[in-house]
C-alpha positions as CSV (number, residue, x, y, z in Angstrom):
1,M,0.0,0.0,0.0
2,P,1.4,3.4,-0.9
3,F,0.8,5.0,2.5
4,M,2.8,2.3,4.3
5,T,5.7,2.7,1.9
6,V,5.6,6.5,2.4
7,A,5.5,6.1,6.2
8,R,8.7,4.1,6.1
9,E,10.6,6.3,3.6
10,P,11.1,10.0,4.7
11,A,12.1,11.1,1.2
12,L,8.7,9.9,-0.1
13,A,6.9,11.5,2.7
14,R,8.6,14.9,1.9
15,A,7.7,14.5,-1.8
16,R,4.1,13.7,-0.9
17,D,3.8,16.6,1.6
18,A,5.2,19.1,-0.9
19,R,2.1,18.7,-3.1
20,F,-0.6,16.8,-1.2
21,V,-2.7,16.6,2.0
22,P,-3.4,12.9,2.4
23,V,-6.8,11.9,3.8
24,K,-7.6,8.3,4.4
25,V,-11.2,7.1,3.8
26,Y,-12.1,3.8,5.3
27,I,-13.9,1.3,3.1
28,G,-15.0,-1.9,4.7
29,S,-17.8,-4.4,4.8
30,D,-19.1,-2.6,7.9
31,N,-18.9,0.9,6.4
32,R,-18.7,1.6,2.7
33,N,-18.5,5.4,3.2
34,E,-20.8,5.8,0.2
35,A,-21.8,9.4,1.0
36,V,-18.2,10.5,0.8
37,L,-17.2,8.4,-2.2
38,A,-20.3,9.4,-4.2
39,R,-18.5,12.7,-5.2
40,Y,-15.6,10.9,-6.8
41,P,-15.0,8.4,-9.6
42,K,-16.2,4.8,-9.0
43,L,-13.4,2.9,-7.4
44,K,-12.2,-0.2,-9.3
45,W,-9.6,-1.1,-6.8
46,V,-8.9,-0.4,-3.1
47,P,-6.7,1.3,-2.2
48,T,-7.0,4.1,-4.8
49,L,-5.4,7.5,-4.6
50,I,-7.8,10.2,-5.6
51,E,-6.2,13.6,-6.4
52,L,-8.4,16.7,-6.0
53,D,-7.9,20.0,-7.7
54,A,-8.2,23.3,-5.7
55,G,-12.0,23.3,-6.1
56,G,-12.3,19.8,-4.6
57,K,-13.0,18.0,-7.9
58,A,-11.3,14.7,-8.7
59,S,-8.6,15.3,-11.3
60,R,-6.9,11.9,-11.1
61,A,-7.8,8.5,-9.6
62,T,-4.9,6.0,-9.5
63,P,-5.3,2.5,-8.1
64,S,-2.4,1.3,-6.0
65,T,-1.7,-1.4,-8.6
66,E,-0.2,1.4,-10.8
67,F,2.6,1.6,-8.2
68,H,3.6,-2.1,-8.5
69,S,6.4,-3.6,-10.3
70,A,5.6,-7.3,-10.5
71,E,4.1,-8.1,-7.1
72,Q,6.1,-5.4,-5.2
73,L,5.4,-1.8,-4.6
74,D,7.9,0.3,-6.5
75,P,9.0,3.4,-4.5
76,E,10.1,5.1,-7.7
77,R,6.6,4.8,-9.2
78,V,5.2,6.4,-6.0
79,R,7.8,9.2,-6.2
80,A,6.9,9.8,-9.9
81,Y,3.2,10.1,-9.0
82,F,4.0,12.6,-6.3
83,A,6.1,14.6,-8.7
84,G,3.0,15.1,-10.9
85,P,1.9,14.3,-14.4
């Protein structure tokens, strides 16, 4: 999961914090948080990072699978995401 990798790597945390304010939204069988998620693109995978513009509209939704190389999370892919499109 990207958040766990970022927590273990201070350089990734600095890259994230330079451009983003992370907010975790719990999604589980006991609470789907449908009211919150209704404003954003339908999730195809959990976890998914949803980037909002200054007005609060979703500008990019990226499933965590995009950060994998084979079966492992690739810190360089996370770093590239934080750097921007």
